All heavy atoms as an XYZ file, in Angstrom:
917
protein
N     189.853     29.443    131.515
C     190.328     30.377    132.451
C     189.317     30.459    133.619
O     188.146     30.610    133.372
C     190.508     31.677    131.774
C     191.278     32.614    132.650
S     192.155     33.898    131.739
C     190.878     35.080    131.522
N     189.823     30.429    134.810
C     188.975     30.565    136.048
C     188.707     31.976    136.278
O     189.442     32.904    135.917
C     189.606     29.881    137.219
O     190.806     30.586    137.485
C     189.928     28.395    136.952
N     187.701     32.241    137.084
C     187.320     33.649    137.373
C     188.326     34.321    138.227
O     188.316     35.565    138.413
C     185.932     33.662    138.062
O     185.901     32.910    139.158
N     189.197     33.603    138.896
C     190.171     34.290    139.798
C     191.453     34.764    138.971
O     192.214     35.491    139.518
C     190.733     33.270    140.885
O     191.270     32.112    140.264
C     189.549     32.905    141.791
N     191.540     34.323    137.756
C     192.745     34.735    136.992
C     192.365     36.108    136.304
O     191.235     36.302    135.869
C     193.051     33.731    135.894
C     193.587     32.436    136.467
C     193.736     31.472    135.346
O     193.055     31.395    134.425
N     194.734     30.579    135.492
N     193.346     37.004    136.192
C     193.051     38.238    135.601
C     192.776     38.088    134.100
O     193.387     37.327    133.438
C     194.316     39.092    135.848
C     195.434     38.057    136.052
C     194.732     36.877    136.665
N     191.828     38.886    133.637
C     191.485     38.928    132.220
C     192.479     39.864    131.494
O     192.852     40.888    132.012
C     190.065     39.470    131.951
C     188.999     38.507    132.488
C     188.888     37.293    131.675
O     189.078     37.304    130.475
N     188.462     36.173    132.278
N     192.960     39.477    130.308
C     193.821     40.424    129.563
C     193.023     41.703    129.245
O     191.824     41.688    129.007
C     194.127     39.704    128.254
C     193.905     38.255    128.572
C     192.790     38.249    129.656
N     193.759     42.815    129.363
C     193.124     44.134    129.017
C     193.216     44.363    127.560
O     194.254     44.424    126.973
C     193.898     45.171    129.794
C     193.323     46.597    129.501
O     192.482     46.747    128.598
O     193.827     47.558    130.231
N     192.027     44.449    126.802
C     192.065     44.551    125.338
C     192.721     45.922    124.935
O     193.088     46.098    123.768
C     190.625     44.503    124.951
C     189.847     44.797    126.162
C     190.702     44.359    127.362
N     192.875     46.826    125.824
C     193.488     48.157    125.522
C     194.993     48.191    125.915
O     195.642     49.187    125.687
C     192.730     49.262    126.228
C     191.303     49.223    125.889
N     190.823     49.576    124.691
C     190.202     48.896    126.616
C     189.494     49.422    124.625
N     189.103     49.007    125.806
N     195.513     47.074    126.474
C     196.869     47.080    126.883
C     197.725     46.969    125.594
O     197.413     46.257    124.670
C     197.113     45.845    127.736
C     198.472     45.695    128.268
C     198.620     44.469    129.233
O     197.572     43.847    129.564
N     199.764     44.199    129.620
N     198.816     47.613    125.540
C     199.700     47.604    124.389
C     200.790     46.557    124.445
O     201.502     46.348    123.426
C     200.350     49.011    124.261
C     199.402     50.062    123.786
O     198.411     49.735    123.122
O     199.612     51.184    124.169
N     201.015     45.930    125.599
C     202.062     44.882    125.631
C     201.629     43.807    126.641
O     200.829     44.038    127.491
C     203.376     45.507    126.030
O     203.300     46.009    127.342
N     202.260     42.635    126.433
C     202.056     41.489    127.382
C     203.313     40.650    127.351
O     204.045     40.583    126.326
C     200.813     40.625    126.945
C     201.074     39.957    125.561
C     200.550     39.588    127.948
N     203.679     40.110    128.464
C     204.849     39.229    128.572
C     204.333     37.828    128.341
O     203.704     37.260    129.264
C     205.602     39.387    129.902
C     206.782     38.409    129.995
C     205.986     40.853    130.066
N     204.485     37.276    127.139
C     203.911     35.993    126.781
C     204.241     34.873    127.764
O     203.335     34.120    128.134
C     204.220     35.631    125.371
C     203.773     34.241    124.981
C     203.663     36.636    124.351
N     205.484     34.679    128.219
C     205.718     33.579    129.171
C     204.966     33.723    130.465
O     204.780     32.729    131.189
C     207.250     33.666    129.401
C     207.795     34.370    128.179
C     206.713     35.344    127.781
N     204.535     35.005    130.796
C     203.867     35.196    132.092
C     202.362     35.038    132.008
O     201.669     35.083    132.991
C     204.141     36.592    132.609
C     205.572     36.802    133.007
O     206.318     35.783    133.186
O     205.974     37.990    133.191
N     201.786     34.841    130.798
C     200.350     34.607    130.661
C     199.957     33.288    131.338
O     200.512     32.215    130.992
C     199.977     34.633    129.172
C     198.482     34.312    128.999
C     200.275     35.978    128.528
N     199.017     33.311    132.274
C     198.558     32.194    132.935
C     197.476     31.470    132.127
O     196.558     32.149    131.582
C     197.906     32.550    134.336
O     198.927     33.218    135.088
C     197.449     31.315    135.063
N     197.651     30.235    131.841
C     196.709     29.386    131.096
C     196.047     28.304    131.946
O     196.732     27.722    132.801
C     197.463     28.823    129.887
C     198.050     29.772    128.925
C     198.860     29.064    127.882
C     197.017     30.657    128.312
N     194.828     27.996    131.657
C     194.067     26.943    132.386
C     193.962     25.748    131.445
O     193.154     25.709    130.591
C     192.702     27.548    132.730
C     191.851     26.511    133.596
O     192.514     25.678    134.248
O     190.629     26.708    133.553
N     194.757     24.721    131.719
C     194.848     23.578    130.911
C     193.670     22.614    131.082
O     193.174     22.463    132.169
C     196.169     22.751    131.160
C     197.353     23.321    130.490
N     197.907     22.818    129.338
C     198.072     24.457    130.719
C     198.871     23.513    128.937
N     199.035     24.544    129.789
N     193.305     21.995    129.978
C     192.239     21.031    129.988
C     192.713     19.712    129.290
O     193.477     19.799    128.326
C     191.049     21.500    129.207
C     190.456     22.823    129.693
C     189.502     22.619    130.829
C     188.777     23.916    131.148
N     189.029     24.489    132.424
N     192.314     18.561    129.738
C     192.674     17.326    129.070
C     191.981     17.329    127.678
O     190.925     17.822    127.554
C     192.215     16.097    129.896
N     192.660     16.720    126.746
C     192.120     16.556    125.379
C     191.073     15.337    125.371
O     191.336     14.401    126.130
C     193.221     16.344    124.357
C     194.120     17.480    124.139
C     195.333     17.039    123.326
C     193.362     18.592    123.399
N     190.146     15.469    124.514
C     189.235     14.278    124.396
C     190.016     13.027    123.952
O     190.989     13.196    123.176
C     188.233     14.688    123.300
C     188.360     16.210    123.293
C     189.709     16.577    123.680
N     189.678     11.901    124.455
C     190.369     10.637    124.178
C     190.639     10.379    122.693
O     191.672      9.969    122.303
C     189.632      9.450    124.772
C     189.693      9.419    126.274
O     190.571     10.130    126.893
O     188.879      8.687    126.865
N     189.658     10.832    121.853
C     189.789     10.523    120.417
C     190.878     11.379    119.722
O     191.316     11.056    118.665
C     188.428     10.693    119.668
C     187.863     12.064    119.721
C     186.982     12.391    120.906
O     186.968     11.630    121.883
O     186.239     13.445    120.852
N     191.369     12.434    120.422
C     192.426     13.252    119.882
C     193.818     12.870    120.404
O     194.760     13.276    119.798
C     192.168     14.725    120.191
C     190.925     15.307    119.573
C     190.829     16.800    120.046
C     190.829     15.175    118.092
N     193.822     12.082    121.446
C     195.114     11.702    122.052
C     195.710     10.493    121.334
O     195.065      9.473    121.179
C     195.008     11.383    123.553
C     196.295     10.892    124.134
C     194.462     12.600    124.310
N     196.947     10.687    120.853
C     197.671      9.570    120.189
C     198.597      8.843    121.191
O     198.748      7.638    121.225
C     198.457     10.066    118.969
C     199.351      8.998    118.386
C     197.552     10.708    117.985
N     199.303      9.680    122.017
C     200.227      9.097    122.986
C     200.350     10.043    124.199
O     200.336     11.274    124.014
C     201.597      8.967    122.305
C     202.580      8.257    123.210
O     202.257      7.151    123.831
O     203.747      8.750    123.318
N     200.502      9.466    125.399
C     200.639     10.292    126.603
C     199.362     10.797    127.085
O     198.268     10.273    126.747
N     199.442     11.869    127.880
C     198.193     12.553    128.433
C     198.350     14.056    128.237
O     198.333     14.833    129.236
C     198.075     12.243    129.929
O     197.996     10.785    130.109
N     198.401     14.440    127.012
C     198.679     15.889    126.769
C     197.442     16.697    127.168
O     196.266     16.257    127.077
C     198.906     15.995    125.285
C     198.183     14.839    124.677
C     198.351     13.724    125.723
N     197.676     17.966    127.609
C     196.583     18.913    127.827
C     196.904     20.155    126.986
O     198.066     20.326    126.536
C     196.575     19.343    129.319
O     197.794     19.945    129.667
C     196.305     18.127    130.239
N     195.895     20.973    126.719
C     196.111     22.194    125.986
C     195.360     23.353    126.698
O     194.467     23.058    127.547
C     195.581     22.121    124.523
O     194.178     21.847    124.525
C     196.269     21.083    123.727
N     195.803     24.528    126.402
C     195.130     25.750    126.926
C     195.352     26.870    125.971
O     196.344     26.877    125.187
C     195.738     26.096    128.276
N     194.451     27.822    125.947
C     194.627     28.993    125.145
C     194.032     30.215    125.808
O     193.142     30.048    126.677
C     194.117     28.784    123.744
C     192.576     28.762    123.696
N     191.889     27.598    124.006
C     191.679     29.677    123.409
C     190.623     27.874    123.851
N     190.470     29.099    123.539
N     194.461     31.347    125.417
C     193.961     32.618    126.035
C     194.069     33.703    124.890
O     195.145     33.961    124.425
C     194.838     33.071    127.158
C     194.401     34.398    127.766
C     192.997     34.427    128.273
O     192.607     33.608    129.168
N     192.140     35.319    127.734
N     192.905     34.200    124.475
C     192.919     35.320    123.583
C     193.486     36.516    124.274
O     193.126     36.802    125.470
C     191.539     35.588    123.025
N     194.316     37.258    123.570
C     194.942     38.437    124.170
C     194.443     39.765    123.589
O     194.303     40.756    124.281
C     196.443     38.416    124.015
C     197.200     37.175    124.559
C     198.647     37.199    124.182
C     196.983     37.228    126.129
N     194.148     39.733    122.290
C     193.756     40.947    121.599
C     193.149     40.689    120.297
O     193.061     39.490    119.901
C     195.016     41.899    121.382
O     194.654     43.129    120.893
N     192.708     41.666    119.629
C     192.235     41.474    118.222
C     192.730     42.588    117.390
O     193.070     43.670    117.882
C     190.676     41.430    118.236
O     190.131     42.648    118.660
N     192.764     42.308    116.056
C     193.266     43.353    115.109
C     192.591     43.042    113.819
O     192.727     41.942    113.237
C     194.789     43.250    114.980
C     195.454     44.099    113.982
C     195.315     45.591    114.484
C     196.901     43.751    113.820
N     191.848     44.035    113.288
C     191.226     43.906    111.946
C     190.378     42.531    111.796
O     190.496     41.867    110.810
C     192.256     43.986    110.853
O     192.905     45.242    110.870
N     189.701     42.184    112.891
C     188.843     41.037    112.852
C     189.574     39.741    113.112
O     188.974     38.673    113.113
N     190.854     39.791    113.377
C     191.630     38.583    113.755
C     191.866     38.517    115.186
O     191.948     39.528    115.889
C     192.996     38.605    113.012
C     193.000     38.631    111.525
C     194.421     38.913    110.942
C     192.387     37.310    111.070
N     191.960     37.294    115.737
C     192.244     37.062    117.162
C     193.750     36.779    117.335
O     194.331     35.928    116.564
C     191.443     35.910    117.707
O     190.035     36.231    117.534
C     191.723     35.603    119.186
N     194.365     37.425    118.303
C     195.717     37.116    118.627
C     195.747     36.567    120.061
O     195.099     37.075    120.964
C     196.568     38.433    118.618
C     196.470     39.083    117.222
C     198.001     38.181    118.985
C     196.869     40.513    117.174
N     196.433     35.423    120.203
C     196.423     34.788    121.551
C     197.638     33.897    121.771
O     198.521     33.808    120.956
N     197.557     33.269    122.909
C     198.610     32.328    123.349
C     197.970     30.969    123.498
O     196.851     30.788    123.981
C     199.222     32.731    124.704
C     200.243     31.700    125.181
C     199.840     34.115    124.612
N     198.641     29.920    123.033
C     198.178     28.525    123.141
C     199.348     27.680    123.557
O     200.471     27.954    123.304
C     197.769     28.074    121.671
C     197.322     26.646    121.499
C     196.127     26.195    121.670
C     198.147     25.550    121.145
N     196.058     24.839    121.366
C     197.315     24.419    121.053
C     199.512     25.353    120.753
C     197.801     23.184    120.706
C     199.972     24.122    120.467
C     199.110     23.052    120.378
N     199.030     26.650    124.309
C     200.062     25.734    124.867
C     199.593     24.270    124.824
O     198.414     24.009    124.946
C     200.312     26.142    126.353
C     201.558     25.584    126.939
C     201.890     26.273    128.295
O     201.234     25.934    129.257
O     202.826     27.163    128.302
N     200.517     23.392    124.616
C     200.313     21.930    124.531
C     201.436     21.341    125.389
O     202.598     21.511    125.118
C     200.438     21.510    123.103
C     200.101     20.113    122.728
N     200.767     18.983    123.279
C     199.127     19.569    121.949
C     200.287     17.854    122.750
N     199.309     18.223    121.927
N     201.053     20.443    126.308
C     202.039     19.748    127.139
C     202.517     18.555    126.446
O     202.054     18.138    125.360
C     201.430     19.335    128.517
O     200.331     18.437    128.308
C     200.961     20.547    129.324
N     203.509     17.850    127.040
C     204.154     16.679    126.415
C     203.098     15.642    126.050
O     202.222     15.364    126.815
C     205.199     16.089    127.355
C     206.434     16.870    127.509
C     207.423     16.172    128.381
O     207.122     15.673    129.456
N     208.697     16.142    127.908
N     203.306     15.054    124.895
C     202.459     13.994    124.401
C     202.183     14.264    122.911
O     202.710     15.183    122.308
N     201.317     13.417    122.361
C     201.019     13.454    120.936
C     199.482     13.577    120.790
O     198.777     12.791    121.374
C     201.599     12.265    120.161
O     203.017     12.203    120.405
C     201.314     12.379    118.700
N     199.011     14.428    119.909
C     197.578     14.622    119.638
C     197.337     14.930    118.175
O     198.163     15.405    117.519
C     196.998     15.693    120.558
O     197.491     16.954    120.186
N     196.070     14.668    117.823
C     195.602     15.009    116.460
C     194.720     16.251    116.526
O     194.147     16.514    117.533
C     194.739     13.915    115.911
C     195.479     12.590    115.645
C     194.562     11.550    115.008
N     195.197     10.262    114.889
C     196.177      9.934    114.090
N     196.648     10.902    113.254
N     196.725      8.774    114.024
N     194.647     16.979    115.408
C     193.764     18.130    115.379
C     193.333     18.366    113.866
O     193.947     17.912    112.936
C     194.481     19.408    115.911
C     193.526     20.468    116.294
O     192.366     20.269    116.385
O     194.001     21.589    116.593
N     192.252     19.096    113.736
C     191.860     19.668    112.417
C     191.949     21.134    112.601
O     191.292     21.736    113.454
C     190.392     19.210    112.029
C     190.024     19.898    110.698
C     190.270     17.686    112.016
N     192.780     21.734    111.731
C     193.138     23.128    111.933
C     192.174     24.190    111.379
O     191.370     23.897    110.472
C     194.525     23.352    111.332
C     195.645     22.495    111.843
C     195.822     22.615    113.354
O     195.503     23.650    113.953
O     196.390     21.610    113.925
N     192.307     25.344    111.988
C     191.587     26.518    111.468
C     192.716     27.370    110.729
O     193.919     27.053    110.812
C     191.041     27.347    112.556
N     192.288     28.333    109.913
C     193.263     29.271    109.298
C     194.030     29.998    110.455
O     193.387     30.596    111.358
C     192.603     30.309    108.462
C     192.401     29.895    107.013
O     193.154     29.029    106.572
O     191.382     30.344    106.394
N     195.360     29.896    110.379
C     196.091     30.442    111.491
C     197.542     30.658    111.068
O     198.072     29.863    110.280
C     196.080     29.497    112.704
C     196.893     29.791    113.826
C     196.837     28.786    114.972
O     195.741     28.337    115.377
O     197.885     28.292    115.425
N     198.177     31.659    111.640
C     199.606     31.825    111.617
C     200.078     31.750    113.067
O     199.429     32.352    113.922
C     200.062     33.113    110.986
C     201.559     33.337    111.111
C     199.634     33.186    109.523
N     201.169     30.995    113.305
C     201.667     30.968    114.691
C     203.162     31.068    114.788
O     203.861     30.754    113.826
C     201.124     29.789    115.551
C     201.681     28.398    115.141
C     202.863     27.973    115.674
C     200.955     27.618    114.300
C     203.363     26.723    115.375
C     201.445     26.312    114.024
C     202.664     25.878    114.482
N     203.659     31.522    115.943
C     205.087     31.666    116.165
C     205.362     31.004    117.512
O     204.804     31.317    118.528
C     205.390     33.173    116.289
C     206.832     33.463    116.474
C     207.762     33.458    115.404
C     207.335     33.850    117.728
C     209.071     33.759    115.590
C     208.680     34.110    117.933
C     209.549     34.057    116.849
N     206.261     30.053    117.483
C     206.650     29.296    118.680
C     207.544     30.169    119.583
O     208.608     30.656    119.160
C     207.387     27.904    118.379
C     207.786     27.231    119.581
C     206.481     27.078    117.493
N     207.181     30.301    120.853
C     207.993     31.063    121.800
C     208.717     30.241    122.776
O     209.689     30.653    123.383
C     207.139     32.141    122.494
C     206.673     33.223    121.473
C     206.020     31.584    123.287
N     208.288     28.971    122.995
C     208.920     28.068    123.922
C     208.567     26.635    123.636
O     207.447     26.385    123.131
C     208.459     28.417    125.343
C     209.428     27.912    126.470
O     210.608     27.595    126.110
O     208.967     27.810    127.583
N     209.500     25.716    123.963
C     209.153     24.300    123.817
C     209.785     23.662    122.589
O     210.413     24.315    121.798
N     209.501     22.389    122.456
C     210.045     21.590    121.350
C     209.004     20.559    120.871
O     208.319     19.973    121.710
C     211.320     20.887    121.807
C     212.412     21.663    122.290
C     213.156     22.407    121.188
O     213.271     21.912    120.076
N     213.700     23.604    121.520
N     208.965     20.314    119.582
C     208.040     19.357    119.084
C     208.134     19.190    117.572
O     208.937     19.793    116.972
N     207.200     18.374    117.062
C     207.121     18.188    115.638
C     205.636     18.286    115.206
O     204.802     17.749    115.946
C     207.710     16.797    115.219
O     208.989     16.752    115.679
C     207.666     16.574    113.705
N     205.416     18.988    114.078
C     204.087     19.049    113.569
C     204.024     18.316    112.241
O     204.759     18.641    111.309
C     203.696     20.520    113.322
C     202.318     20.808    112.693
C     201.191     20.232    113.607
C     202.120     22.299    112.565
N     203.197     17.279    112.202
C     203.076     16.480    110.977
C     201.741     16.720    110.388
O     200.779     16.988    111.059
C     203.292     14.994    111.319
C     204.650     14.639    111.821
C     204.733     13.213    112.255
O     204.246     12.908    113.375
O     205.222     12.410    111.490
N     201.618     16.563    109.040
C     200.395     16.786    108.322
C     199.983     15.471    107.704
O     200.788     14.746    107.090
C     200.655     17.821    107.234
C     201.101     19.120    107.783
C     202.439     19.405    107.950
C     200.236     20.103    108.168
C     202.864     20.634    108.488
C     200.573     21.298    108.645
C     201.976     21.567    108.866
N     198.758     15.157    107.859
C     198.182     13.865    107.391
C     198.142     13.808    105.878
O     197.941     12.696    105.305
C     196.917     13.531    108.041
C     197.039     13.222    109.519
C     195.801     12.710    110.190
O     194.712     12.627    109.567
O     195.910     12.427    111.469
N     198.261     14.934    105.189
C     198.285     14.930    103.703
C     199.674     14.736    103.141
O     199.894     14.951    101.975
C     197.660     16.250    103.173
C     198.525     17.497    103.471
O     199.626     17.397    104.129
O     198.081     18.615    103.110
N     200.610     14.344    103.969
C     202.037     14.045    103.562
C     202.840     15.346    103.234
O     203.867     15.217    102.654
C     202.071     13.041    102.424
C     201.577     11.668    102.892
O     201.842     11.304    104.033
O     200.941     10.975    102.095
N     202.349     16.484    103.595
C     203.197     17.713    103.518
C     204.363     17.474    104.444
O     204.253     16.765    105.430
C     202.393     18.960    103.948
O     201.322     19.241    103.096
N     205.501     18.176    104.203
C     206.696     18.005    105.018
C     206.366     18.382    106.524
O     205.680     19.353    106.801
C     207.721     18.948    104.422
C     207.237     19.213    103.065
C     205.712     19.114    103.094
N     206.893     17.573    107.442
C     206.757     17.826    108.860
C     207.579     19.107    109.174
O     208.529     19.509    108.494
C     207.284     16.710    109.678
N     207.137     19.784    110.287
C     207.836     21.006    110.724
C     208.392     20.765    112.127
O     207.713     20.287    113.008
C     206.847     22.198    110.795
C     207.492     23.438    111.286
C     206.165     22.407    109.407
N     209.685     21.055    112.256
C     210.384     21.018    113.568
C     209.937     22.249    114.318
O     210.173     23.370    113.855
C     211.884     20.955    113.344
C     212.638     20.904    114.653
O     212.178     20.297    115.591
O     213.722     21.532    114.726
N     209.312     22.094    115.480
C     208.835     23.209    116.265
C     209.767     23.488    117.416
O     210.094     22.618    118.185
C     207.425     22.909    116.821
C     206.307     22.557    115.789
C     205.041     22.050    116.501
C     206.052     23.822    114.921
N     210.224     24.775    117.438
C     211.187     25.173    118.422
C     211.044     26.760    118.481
O     210.459     27.311    117.533
C     212.580     24.768    118.151
C     213.089     25.323    116.865
C     214.421     24.835    116.449
N     214.613     25.483    115.191
C     215.582     25.302    114.369
N     216.517     24.527    114.688
N     215.650     25.921    113.207
N     211.527     27.380    119.489
C     211.372     28.812    119.573
C     211.946     29.502    118.318
O     213.037     29.123    117.803
C     212.225     29.174    120.802
C     212.184     27.968    121.680
C     212.206     26.830    120.695
N     211.122     30.375    117.795
C     211.530     31.075    116.530
C     210.865     30.513    115.288
O     210.872     31.175    114.273
N     210.150     29.418    115.369
C     209.511     28.818    114.192
C     208.200     29.504    113.872
O     207.428     29.709    114.818
C     209.254     27.335    114.423
O     210.479     26.672    114.705
C     208.605     26.667    113.215
N     207.990     29.904    112.654
C     206.760     30.581    112.217
C     206.051     29.583    111.249
O     206.718     29.083    110.271
C     207.057     31.889    111.526
C     205.879     32.649    110.999
C     205.048     33.224    112.110
C     206.415     33.753    110.044
N     204.766     29.338    111.459
C     203.998     28.328    110.656
C     202.725     28.893    110.227
O     202.079     29.640    110.984
C     203.750     27.044    111.500
C     202.964     26.040    110.695
C     205.095     26.471    111.978
N     202.307     28.629    108.997
C     200.952     28.972    108.501
C     200.186     27.667    108.343
O     200.543     26.708    107.714
C     201.137     29.598    107.031
C     199.879     29.764    106.248
C     198.954     30.804    106.896
N     197.980     31.329    105.953
C     196.728     30.861    105.812
N     196.360     29.870    106.635
N     195.892     31.366    104.979
N     199.026     27.684    109.017
C     198.110     26.555    108.962
C     196.920     26.911    108.131
O     196.462     28.059    108.129
C     197.625     26.130    110.325
C     198.691     25.565    111.266
C     198.114     25.331    112.675
C     199.302     24.292    110.713
N     196.316     25.947    107.389
C     195.114     26.212    106.575
C     193.942     25.494    107.106
O     194.076     24.320    107.641
C     195.440     25.752    105.124
C     196.597     26.485    104.566
N     196.465     27.712    103.961
C     197.923     26.127    104.445
C     197.670     28.070    103.529
N     198.544     27.213    103.812
N     192.767     26.086    107.029
C     191.535     25.490    107.590
C     191.386     24.081    106.958
O     191.520     23.912    105.757
C     190.380     26.371    107.216
N     191.001     23.118    107.802
C     190.739     21.799    107.370
C     191.970     20.855    107.360
O     191.826     19.667    107.256
N     193.183     21.377    107.512
C     194.375     20.506    107.532
C     194.239     19.623    108.764
O     193.910     19.987    109.848
C     195.660     21.338    107.657
C     196.134     21.940    106.371
C     197.481     22.647    106.553
O     197.600     23.477    107.411
N     198.412     22.314    105.648
N     194.644     18.347    108.560
C     194.623     17.357    109.618
C     196.093     17.221    110.057
O     196.938     16.959    109.200
C     194.040     16.026    109.182
C     192.590     16.162    108.865
C     191.984     14.833    108.481
N     190.533     14.937    108.253
C     189.593     14.990    109.212
N     189.931     14.938    110.448
N     188.369     15.120    108.881
N     196.336     17.488    111.361
C     197.736     17.479    111.826
C     197.895     16.486    113.013
O     196.944     16.040    113.630
C     198.060     18.893    112.305
O     197.057     19.278    113.290
C     198.070     19.885    111.208
N     199.177     16.187    113.271
C     199.567     15.423    114.438
C     200.678     16.209    115.134
O     201.705     16.512    114.535
C     200.084     13.972    114.105
C     200.555     13.307    115.309
C     198.974     13.189    113.330
N     200.397     16.611    116.363
C     201.306     17.360    117.185
C     202.076     16.424    118.128
O     201.399     15.819    119.011
C     200.562     18.389    118.041
C     199.881     19.447    117.175
C     198.729     19.348    116.524
C     200.309     20.788    117.031
N     198.392     20.477    115.942
C     199.374     21.457    116.187
C     201.447     21.557    117.445
C     199.461     22.734    115.816
C     201.498     22.815    117.025
C     200.584     23.429    116.274
N     203.422     16.319    117.940
C     204.185     15.556    118.906
C     205.060     16.550    119.704
O     205.937     17.192    119.146
C     205.112     14.509    118.162
O     204.307     13.631    117.436
C     205.905     13.735    119.123
N     204.717     16.660    120.985
C     205.361     17.730    121.763
C     206.311     16.965    122.810
O     205.861     16.173    123.602
C     204.310     18.517    122.560
C     204.986     19.506    123.514
C     203.400     19.266    121.539
N     207.600     17.381    122.703
C     208.595     16.737    123.563
C     208.910     17.605    124.847
O     209.286     17.102    125.866
C     209.888     16.536    122.769
C     209.744     15.467    121.676
C     211.052     15.266    120.928
N     211.480     16.430    120.109
C     210.905     16.842    118.961
N     209.935     16.150    118.419
N     211.370     17.910    118.310
N     208.624     18.841    124.658
C     208.779     19.858    125.764
C     207.602     20.838    125.619
O     207.417     21.388    124.553
C     210.143     20.526    125.677
C     210.396     21.573    126.683
C     211.752     22.285    126.441
O     212.717     21.588    126.155
O     211.744     23.528    126.493
N     206.892     21.119    126.674
C     205.710     21.920    126.615
C     205.901     23.069    125.622
O     206.825     23.851    125.746
C     205.304     22.457    127.990
O     204.959     21.364    128.826
C     204.091     23.397    127.907
N     204.983     23.154    124.650
C     205.027     24.080    123.522
C     204.154     25.275    123.753
O     202.930     25.034    124.093
C     204.645     23.388    122.251
C     204.868     24.033    120.975
C     206.319     24.026    120.586
C     204.087     23.397    119.845
N     204.630     26.457    123.640
C     203.830     27.622    123.756
C     203.992     28.468    122.460
O     205.130     28.678    122.060
C     204.206     28.516    124.976
C     203.329     29.747    125.171
C     203.633     30.450    126.481
N     202.896     29.773    127.596
C     202.337     30.397    128.584
N     202.354     31.683    128.659
N     201.746     29.695    129.532
N     202.834     28.857    121.939
C     202.905     29.659    120.721
C     202.016     30.894    120.795
O     201.058     30.876    121.607
C     202.522     28.829    119.501
C     201.040     28.424    119.514
C     200.650     27.594    118.341
C     199.109     27.282    118.262
N     198.725     26.501    117.127
N     202.335     31.875    119.988
C     201.451     32.992    119.796
C     200.738     32.716    118.449
O     201.421     32.350    117.486
C     202.270     34.326    119.613
C     202.997     34.629    120.956
C     201.325     35.476    119.303
C     204.037     35.717    120.774
N     199.369     32.840    118.487
C     198.675     32.549    117.216
C     197.873     33.851    116.786
O     197.511     34.659    117.553
C     197.711     31.402    117.432
C     196.566     31.662    118.416
C     195.428     32.227    117.983
C     196.707     31.256    119.720
C     194.402     32.486    118.902
C     195.683     31.473    120.644
C     194.539     32.055    120.218
O     193.486     32.292    121.091
N     197.698     33.888    115.529
C     196.800     34.862    114.890
C     195.832     34.077    113.979
O     196.235     33.373    113.129
C     197.588     35.901    114.053
C     198.612     36.582    114.952
C     196.647     36.856    113.400
C     199.635     37.424    114.175
N     194.567     34.247    114.300
C     193.529     33.529    113.499
C     192.296     34.375    113.295
O     192.085     35.327    113.970
C     193.122     32.163    114.137
O     192.580     32.435    115.411
């Protein structure tokens, strides 16, 4: 996030998730599988030691090693695959997913994906 963008107010009781401005960065080459995806995230609040925020991934395919997280897709389309052969998840608005620390994943994003995460 650049210094010209407003910081979320930790005492604010509401936020319009689609309106949150994110500062995208290119992924390291070793994480890119296909295309030129970028990602961005912004912490919004905390609750009982957990961080609540917004994360976004543009079109393309990338690999990741996950942290403990629950997320809810608010916009976009994609597929989340797990390298341990767990069933793939179709990502679309309304999808709720639980990730476990250390899981190796492949994110294939067909339409820029925005999620709310709790970690």
